[in-house]
C-alpha positions in Angstrom: 5.9 -23.6 41.2 4.7 -20.7 39.2 7.8 -18.5 40.5 9.9 -21.4 39.4 8.6 -20.8 35.5 9.5 -17.0 36.3 12.6 -17.5 37.3 13.4 -19.4 34.4 12.4 -17.1 31.6 14.2 -14.5 34.0 17.4 -16.1 33.2 17.0 -16.8 29.6 15.9 -13.3 28.8 19.1 -11.8 29.9 21.1 -14.6 28.5 19.2 -14.5 24.8 19.2 -11.1 24.6 23.1 -10.9 23.6 22.8 -14.1 22.0 20.3 -12.9 19.2 23.5 -10.3 18.0 25.9 -13.3 17.6 24.0 -16.1 16.4 20.4 -14.2 14.9 16.8 -14.8 16.5 15.5 -17.6 13.9 18.0 -20.4 15.5 17.5 -19.6 19.5 13.6 -19.0 18.3 13.5 -22.6 17.1 15.3 -24.4 20.0 14.1 -22.7 23.1 10.7 -23.1 21.6 11.3 -26.7 20.9 12.7 -27.3 24.3 10.0 -25.8 26.3 7.5 -28.0 23.9 9.2 -31.0 25.0 9.0 -30.2 28.7 5.4 -29.1 28.4 4.5 -32.8 27.2 6.2 -34.5 30.3 3.3 -32.4 32.3 1.9 -36.0 32.9 4.8 -37.7 34.4 4.9 -35.4 37.5 4.5 -37.2 40.5 5.4 -34.9 43.6 5.6 -30.9 43.9 9.3 -31.2 43.7 8.9 -32.9 40.0 6.2 -29.9 39.0 8.6 -27.0 39.9 11.4 -28.4 37.8 9.1 -28.9 34.9 7.5 -25.1 35.2 11.4 -24.4 35.5 11.7 -25.7 32.2 8.4 -24.5 30.7 9.2 -20.8 31.7 12.1 -20.7 28.8 9.1 -20.5 26.6 8.8 -17.1 27.9 12.2 -15.9 26.8 10.7 -16.1 22.9 9.8 -12.5 23.4 13.4 -11.4 23.1 13.7 -12.9 19.6 10.3 -11.4 19.0 11.6 -8.5 19.7 14.6 -8.4 18.2 13.6 -9.6 14.8 10.9 -6.8 14.2 13.4 -4.1 15.3 15.5 -5.3 12.6 12.7 -6.0 10.0 10.9 -2.5 10.4 11.4 1.4 10.4 11.4 3.4 13.9 8.1 5.3 12.9 6.3 2.2 13.4 8.1 -0.2 15.5 5.6 0.8 18.7 3.3 -0.6 16.4 5.1 -3.9 15.5 6.5 -4.6 18.8 3.1 -4.4 20.6 1.2 -6.2 17.8 4.0 -8.9 17.8 4.4 -9.6 21.4 0.5 -8.7 22.1 -0.3 -11.8 19.7 1.8 -14.2 21.1 1.1 -13.1 25.2 -2.6 -13.5 23.8 -1.7 -17.0 23.7 -1.5 -17.3 27.6 -5.3 -16.2 27.1 -6.3 -18.9 24.5 -4.2 -21.4 25.9 -6.2 -20.8 29.7 -9.5 -21.1 27.6 -8.9 -23.9 25.5 -7.3 -25.9 27.8 -9.2 -25.3 30.5 -12.7 -24.4 29.3 -12.3 -27.2 26.1 -9.3 -29.7 25.8 -9.4 -30.9 29.3 -13.6 -31.3 29.8 -13.4 -32.9 26.7 -10.6 -35.2 27.5 -11.9 -36.0 31.1 -15.6 -36.7 29.9 -15.0 -38.3 26.3 -11.5 -39.9 26.0 -11.4 -41.3 29.3 -14.8 -41.4 30.7 -14.8 -39.1 34.1 -10.9 -40.0 34.4 -10.1 -36.7 35.5 -6.0 -37.6 36.6 -5.6 -38.8 33.3 -7.4 -35.9 31.5 -4.9 -33.4 33.0 -2.2 -36.0 32.5 -2.7 -35.7 29.1 -4.0 -32.5 27.9 -0.9 -30.6 27.7 0.3 -32.9 25.0 -2.0 -30.4 22.6 -0.4 -26.9 23.3 3.3 -28.9 23.3 2.6 -30.5 20.0 1.6 -27.1 18.5 4.6 -25.2 19.5 7.0 -28.1 18.2 6.0 -27.9 14.9 5.9 -23.8 15.1 9.0 -24.0 16.1 10.3 -26.2 13.2 8.5 -24.0 10.7 10.2 -21.1 12.0 13.8 -22.4 11.7 13.1 -23.9 8.2 11.0 -20.7 6.7 11.9 -17.8 8.2 15.6 -15.3 7.8 17.4 -13.6 10.6 17.0 -10.0 8.8 16.3 -8.3 5.7 19.6 -9.7 4.0 18.9 -13.4 5.3 20.4 -15.6 8.0 23.6 -14.6 10.0 25.2 -17.8 9.6 25.4 -17.5 6.0 26.3 -13.3 5.7 29.2 -14.0 8.1 30.4 -16.8 5.9 30.6 -14.2 2.4 32.0 -11.6 5.0 29.1 -9.6 4.6 28.4 -9.4 8.3 31.2 -8.9 11.0 31.4 -11.6 14.0 30.4 -10.1 17.6 31.3 -11.0 20.9 27.9 -11.7 22.7 29.8 -11.0 26.4 30.8 -7.8 25.0 27.3 -6.8 24.1 25.6 -8.0 27.3 28.3 -5.6 29.0 27.4 -2.8 27.1 23.5 -3.1 27.4 24.2 -3.4 31.2 26.1 -0.6 31.3 23.3 1.6 30.1 21.4 3.5 33.1 17.9 3.8 30.7 17.7 0.0 30.6 17.5 -0.2 34.1 14.8 2.2 34.4 12.7 0.5 31.6 13.9 -2.7 33.5 11.9 -1.1 36.6 8.8 0.0 35.2 8.4 -2.8 32.7 8.3 -4.9 36.2 5.6 -2.7 37.3 3.8 -3.6 34.0 4.4 -6.8 32.6 5.3 -8.5 35.8 1.7 -7.1 37.3 0.0 -9.0 34.2 1.8 -12.3 35.1 0.8 -12.2 38.5 -2.6 -11.2 37.5 -2.7 -14.2 34.7 -1.4 -16.6 37.3 -3.8 -15.8 40.2 -6.8 -14.3 38.5 -8.4 -17.7 38.0 -8.0 -19.0 41.3 -9.2 -15.5 42.8 -12.4 -16.0 40.8 -12.9 -19.3 42.0 -12.0 -18.8 45.8 -14.4 -15.7 46.2 -16.8 -16.2 44.2 -17.4 -20.1 44.2 -17.2 -20.4 40.3 -15.9 -23.7 39.1 -12.8 -24.5 37.0 -13.9 -24.0 33.9 -15.6 -20.8 34.6 -13.3 -19.2 36.1 -10.7 -20.2 33.4 -13.1 -18.5 31.0 -13.0 -15.3 33.1 -9.1 -14.9 33.8 -9.1 -15.8 30.1 -9.9 -12.2 29.0 -6.7 -10.8 30.1 -4.4 -12.8 28.4 -7.1 -12.3 25.2 -6.9 -8.3 25.1 -3.5 -8.7 24.0 -5.4 -9.3 20.7 -5.3 -5.2 20.4 -3.9 -3.3 23.8 -0.3 -3.9 23.5 -0.5 -3.2 19.5 -2.7 0.0 20.2 -0.3 1.2 22.8 2.4 0.8 20.5 0.6 2.9 18.0 -0.6 5.9 20.0 3.4 5.7 21.2 4.1 5.9 17.4 1.5 9.0 16.5 3.0 10.8 19.8 6.3 10.4 18.5 5.3 12.2 15.2 3.7 14.8 16.8 5.8 15.4 19.9 9.4 13.5 19.4 10.6 11.5 21.9 9.1 13.4 24.7 5.7 11.8 23.2 6.0 8.3 23.4 7.2 8.7 27.4 4.1 11.0 28.2 2.1 8.4 26.7 3.9 6.0 28.5 3.5 7.8 31.9 -0.2 7.6 31.4 -0.8 4.5 31.0 1.4 3.0 33.6 -0.5 5.9 36.4 -4.2 4.8 34.6 -3.0 0.9 35.4 -1.5 1.6 39.2 -5.0 3.4 40.1 -6.9 0.4 38.9 -5.1 -2.0 40.7 -6.1 0.0 43.8 -9.7 0.1 42.8 -9.7 -3.5 42.1 -8.6 -4.3 45.4 -11.9 -2.7 46.7 -14.2 -3.8 44.5 -16.8 -6.7 46.0 -19.0 -7.6 43.4 -18.2 -10.2 40.5 -19.3 -8.1 38.1 -17.5 -5.0 39.6 -14.4 -7.4 39.5 -14.5 -8.3 35.7 -15.2 -4.6 34.6 -12.6 -3.4 36.6 -10.0 -6.7 35.3 -10.9 -5.8 32.2 -9.7 -1.9 32.3 -6.9 -2.9 34.3 -6.0 -5.3 31.5 -6.2 -3.0 28.6 -4.0 0.0 30.5 -1.3 -2.6 31.6 -0.5 -4.2 28.0 -0.8 -1.0 26.3 1.8 0.3 29.0 3.6 -3.1 27.5 3.3 -2.1 23.9 4.8 1.5 24.7 7.8 0.5 26.7 8.8 -1.2 23.2 8.5 1.5 21.6 11.1 3.0 23.4 13.6 0.0 23.9 15.0 0.6 20.2 16.1 4.1 20.7 18.1 2.9 23.9 20.9 2.1 22.4 20.7 0.9 18.5 23.5 -1.5 18.4 22.9 -3.1 21.4 18.9 -3.7 20.9 19.1 -7.3 21.7 20.8 -6.9 25.2 18.7 -4.1 26.1 15.6 -6.0 25.1 16.7 -9.2 27.3 17.3 -6.5 30.2 14.0 -5.1 29.7 12.3 -8.3 29.4 13.6 -9.7 32.1 12.1 -7.0 34.6 9.0 -8.4 33.4 9.7 -11.8 35.5 11.4 -9.7 38.1 8.3 -7.8 38.9 6.2 -10.9 38.6 8.2 -12.9 40.9 8.4 -10.1 43.3 4.7 -9.3 43.3 4.1 -12.9 43.4 6.0 -13.7 46.5 4.6 -10.0 48.2 
């Protein structure tokens, strides 16, 4: 089911990138988040493995919201701070994975089980997902009504008043797909965000099976991976921005390379440690560098092809989902 979730995000990221150029990020963000929240609310209705796979496929759509986020921030902020902005926006969003895992797994689920359903474990897990689903739905409605697509306003109004030309989503997709650098970033993002998603999906199970922890304790430890997004992605983007000021584009590339090399080394170290304390320490260090690499990635993306940033963002973002699918099957 985890692979199904990633496949949902993979397809949608490719699709939504060029659509941002045509419809703007606001409407797309709201639609995708509303649909994903409704599907999440249906978690308690599943009865078999096939239904779970379909459910996770639909929930995976929410992961594609990162494409609209990057497109939005690229249009709202200048290039000299874009690494920091992209890192903070998507880092804080991705931190939701860690916070949700902590709140749902370690707080809401035990609360529902003990105080709401008097020890009924099945009813607890079937209803607890209504909380994040409702939160996401309300957020989508707020975004639709109070946000603008760009500093000049909403795309629909701009086109209505002839202040913005119509564009073809297909042409934008093709323009991005022809860019060789986009696919290079696709590969490296598979090795950064793809690895992080794999870790997020496996960390709780690893600590539970390897060290005999309870579900609640394992979820709390695993949540550290996502929680580091509070600052790690943003710091990676910030270092990328500072390197750009001092060394130009080559500075961004070197910073990104260093982050990826350290991340890879720490994965190897993590596979060799045998104690829980060592595993937690290495996991935290790894999580920092993998997320810093993700932040520095989107300090580079806006320079690849500024006129087709949405399509480039969709391709690179899909690399993360592709990497997670590949590593998850390995």
